C-alpha positions in Angstrom: 39.4 134.4 130.8 42.9 134.7 132.7 42.5 138.0 133.2 38.9 138.3 134.2 39.1 136.0 137.2 42.3 138.0 138.5 40.5 140.6 138.2 37.7 139.3 140.0 39.6 137.8 142.8 42.1 141.1 143.4 38.5 143.3 143.4 37.5 140.6 146.1 41.3 141.2 147.6 40.5 144.7 148.1 36.7 144.9 149.2 38.5 142.6 152.2 41.2 144.7 152.9 38.9 147.4 153.3 36.4 145.8 155.5 38.9 144.8 157.7 40.2 148.5 157.6 36.6 149.5 158.7 36.2 146.6 161.6 39.7 147.5 162.9 38.8 151.2 162.9 36.1 150.9 164.7 37.0 148.6 167.2 40.0 150.4 167.8 37.9 153.8 168.8 35.9 152.0 171.2 38.6 150.1 173.1 40.4 154.1 172.8 36.6 155.8 175.1 36.4 152.2 177.3 40.5 152.9 178.0 40.9 156.8 179.0 44.1 157.8 179.2 45.7 155.3 178.0 48.6 155.8 176.4 49.5 159.0 178.8 53.8 157.8 178.3 55.8 156.3 176.5 55.5 152.1 175.7 58.3 149.9 175.7 58.6 146.6 173.5 61.4 144.5 174.7 63.3 142.4 172.0 65.4 139.7 174.3 67.8 139.6 171.5 70.6 142.3 170.4 70.1 144.9 168.1 70.6 143.7 164.1 68.5 140.5 164.6 65.2 140.1 162.7 63.0 140.7 166.4 64.8 143.5 166.0 63.9 144.8 163.0 60.2 143.5 163.1 59.9 145.4 166.2 61.2 148.6 165.1 58.4 148.2 162.0 55.7 147.7 163.8 57.2 150.6 166.5 57.6 153.1 164.0 53.9 152.8 163.2 52.5 152.1 166.6 53.8 155.7 168.0 52.0 157.2 165.1 49.0 155.6 165.4 48.8 155.4 169.7 49.8 158.9 169.7 52.5 158.2 172.3 56.7 156.6 171.7 57.0 152.7 171.6 60.6 152.7 172.3 62.0 149.3 171.7 64.7 148.1 174.0 67.4 145.3 174.1 67.3 142.3 176.7 69.0 139.6 175.1 70.3 136.2 176.9 69.6 133.1 178.1 67.7 132.3 174.5 65.7 134.6 174.4 64.3 133.9 177.9 65.9 137.0 179.9 63.5 139.6 178.1 60.4 137.1 178.7 61.1 137.1 182.1 61.3 140.9 182.8 57.6 141.5 180.9 55.8 138.5 182.4 57.0 140.3 186.5 57.1 144.0 184.9 53.5 145.7 186.2 50.7 144.9 183.6 49.7 148.7 182.3 50.1 148.2 179.2 53.4 150.6 179.4 55.8 146.7 178.8 55.7 144.9 175.9 57.0 141.7 175.2 58.4 141.3 170.9 58.4 137.0 171.4 59.4 134.7 169.2 59.0 130.6 168.5 61.6 130.6 170.3 60.1 130.7 173.8 57.3 128.2 172.7 60.7 125.4 172.3 62.4 127.4 175.2 59.6 125.7 177.6 60.6 122.3 177.4 65.0 123.0 176.8 65.2 124.3 179.8 64.4 122.3 183.0 63.5 125.2 185.2 62.5 129.0 183.8 61.5 131.9 186.5 58.4 132.6 184.4 56.0 130.5 182.3 55.2 131.5 179.3 51.3 130.7 178.8 50.5 131.7 182.3 52.4 134.6 182.8 52.3 136.1 179.2 48.9 137.5 177.7 49.3 137.3 173.6 48.4 139.9 171.6 48.7 139.2 167.7 51.3 137.5 165.8 53.0 140.5 163.5 55.1 138.1 160.4 56.5 134.6 160.0 59.6 134.2 158.8 62.0 131.2 156.7 65.0 129.9 158.1 67.9 129.6 156.0 71.0 127.3 156.1 73.9 129.3 154.7 77.7 128.5 154.9 80.4 130.6 154.9 81.0 131.2 151.1 85.1 131.5 151.3 86.0 129.2 154.1 82.9 126.5 153.4 83.6 124.6 150.2 80.1 122.9 150.3 77.1 123.8 147.3 74.8 121.9 148.1 73.3 120.1 151.1 74.8 117.2 150.0 78.2 118.1 149.8 77.8 119.5 153.4 76.6 116.3 154.8 79.4 115.0 153.5 82.3 117.5 154.9 80.3 117.0 158.5 80.4 113.1 158.2 84.1 113.5 156.9 84.7 115.5 160.3 82.4 114.9 163.2 82.1 117.7 165.9 84.3 120.1 163.8 82.2 121.9 161.1 80.4 124.3 163.8 76.9 126.1 163.6 76.1 129.3 165.3 72.6 130.3 166.7 70.2 132.7 168.3 71.7 130.8 171.9 70.8 127.8 173.3 67.1 126.8 172.7 66.6 128.6 170.3 64.7 127.8 166.9 68.2 127.6 165.3 69.3 125.3 167.8 66.7 123.0 167.7 67.0 123.4 164.0 70.7 121.9 163.8 69.8 119.0 166.1 66.8 117.9 163.6 69.1 118.4 160.6 71.7 116.1 162.5 69.1 113.7 163.3 67.9 113.7 159.8 71.4 112.9 158.0 73.4 111.7 160.7 76.3 114.0 160.7 77.4 115.6 164.0 78.2 119.4 164.5 79.3 121.3 166.8 77.0 123.6 168.0 78.1 127.2 169.0 75.2 129.2 170.2 75.4 133.5 171.0 73.0 136.1 171.9 71.4 137.1 168.9 71.5 137.2 165.1 74.1 140.4 165.4 77.7 138.7 166.9 76.8 135.1 165.3 76.3 137.1 161.3 79.8 138.5 162.5 81.0 135.5 163.2 79.7 133.6 161.2 81.6 136.4 158.1 84.9 136.0 159.3 84.9 131.8 159.4 84.1 131.5 163.2 81.7 129.4 162.4 80.9 127.6 159.4 76.6 127.3 159.1 74.3 128.9 160.3 70.5 128.1 160.6 69.3 131.7 161.1 66.0 133.7 159.8 66.9 135.2 156.0 66.3 138.7 157.3 70.3 139.5 159.1 72.0 137.3 156.3 69.8 138.1 153.2 72.3 141.7 152.1 75.2 138.7 152.3 73.4 136.3 150.5 72.9 138.7 147.3 76.7 140.0 148.1 78.3 137.1 148.0 80.1 136.1 151.4 77.0 133.4 152.9 75.8 131.0 150.0 72.5 129.9 151.2 72.0 126.1 150.7 68.2 125.7 151.8 65.5 126.8 153.7 63.6 125.0 156.6 60.2 125.7 155.6 57.7 123.7 153.1 58.2 126.1 151.0 60.9 128.2 149.3 60.6 132.0 150.3 59.8 134.6 147.4 62.9 136.9 148.1 65.1 133.5 147.3 63.1 131.6 145.1 66.4 130.1 143.6 67.3 127.9 147.3 65.3 124.3 148.1 63.5 123.3 150.7 65.6 121.2 152.8 63.0 118.6 152.1 63.9 119.2 148.2 66.9 118.4 149.3 66.2 115.4 150.2 65.1 115.8 154.2 61.8 114.6 154.5 59.1 116.8 156.0 61.1 119.6 157.2 59.4 122.6 158.3 60.4 124.7 160.5 60.2 129.0 160.9 60.3 131.6 162.6 56.9 133.8 163.7 57.1 136.8 165.7 54.6 138.1 167.8 53.5 140.9 170.8 52.4 140.1 174.4 52.3 141.9 177.1 52.4 140.7 181.3 49.0 138.6 182.0 47.4 140.6 184.7 47.4 143.7 181.6 43.7 145.1 181.1 41.6 143.4 178.6 40.5 146.6 176.9 44.2 147.8 176.7 45.0 143.9 175.3 42.3 144.5 173.1 43.0 147.9 171.2 46.5 147.1 171.3 45.9 143.9 169.4 42.8 145.9 167.0 45.8 148.8 166.1 48.7 146.3 165.6 46.4 144.1 163.0 45.5 146.8 161.4 49.2 148.2 160.7 50.3 144.5 160.1 47.4 144.4 156.6 48.9 148.0 155.6 50.3 147.8 152.4 53.7 150.3 153.3 54.1 147.5 156.5 53.4 144.7 154.4 56.5 146.0 151.1 58.1 146.3 154.5 58.1 142.5 155.3 58.7 141.6 151.7 62.1 143.6 151.8 63.2 141.5 154.5 61.8 138.2 153.7 59.4 138.2 156.1 55.0 137.6 155.9 53.3 139.7 157.8 50.1 137.6 159.2 48.3 138.8 162.0 45.3 138.4 163.8 43.4 137.8 167.2 44.5 137.2 170.5 42.7 133.7 170.1 44.9 132.2 167.9 48.2 133.2 168.4 47.2 131.7 172.6 46.3 128.6 170.1 49.2 129.0 168.1 51.1 129.0 171.4 49.8 125.8 173.0 50.1 123.7 169.5 53.8 124.5 169.0 54.8 124.0 172.7 53.7 120.7 172.3 55.1 119.7 169.0 58.8 121.4 170.3 58.3 119.6 173.5 58.1 116.2 171.7 60.9 117.7 168.9 63.1 118.6 172.3 62.8 115.1 174.3 63.3 112.9 170.4 66.9 115.1 169.9 67.8 114.7 174.0 68.1 119.0 174.3 68.5 119.8 177.7 69.7 122.7 179.7 70.0 123.5 183.2 
């Protein structure tokens, strides 16, 4: 009976995927006819972090396939700094012609509340295209320098030496920063926050022992966890990760209601023609739903999503409000 049910379910999944592919193909063709001449030159996909982090890895995976489907190179351009806000500001003020895009993330919905003054409005100055993937964050410690084997031991270690145990983040106002403040609020431990420009330099210092721990996404630390240089204590999402199934959630470790992950998505300058944004959505969603892209995401611990522009806009609105509350409760503010 189970085999029969599974077979029927798998058949429905295959048929639904085929319908999506056919629909997206027709949509992309229609938009191609309504935007003649675009794209006529390379497209820049701006990553607001240094190379090597999850944002960069996802951007390159998407850019590779998008270059093929659009018939023009999609070049990943790194513009790191200020908790991913420099790159967002650059794209928000770029010419709205479909040739400059942003690989945004949950960090931008947090930065709206963390920074007292931003030179752009994330919801007004950028047009959502689609969410690409969600990647769980994971609490890891240096396996050599930090003896804690679980969350309880780490909390005890931190409480024994307040503000001595350092955790690194991708920068002020990023998801890792906020997760750190929530972790402290939930446990009563006092940690020292050390902001970096991205996962690349953070991971280097974490491996070198300059910081004891981090709450980074799984992607940049996965190989080091499997290699034994870093020890994973818990994931920060409500569900365990499929690539680290043995690692408990923070809720399972005793921190009730803890559920923060990192999503990544693509946006364009707000005044970009609707036909171009719609075509980009159709092309990207088709790529994201493809089996080979899903396989690439699985290898780095990411869950491919893909959806409508309206769904991404709603997610940004809801999470901006949610994080505003958390930021206020945590007293996180940057001039």
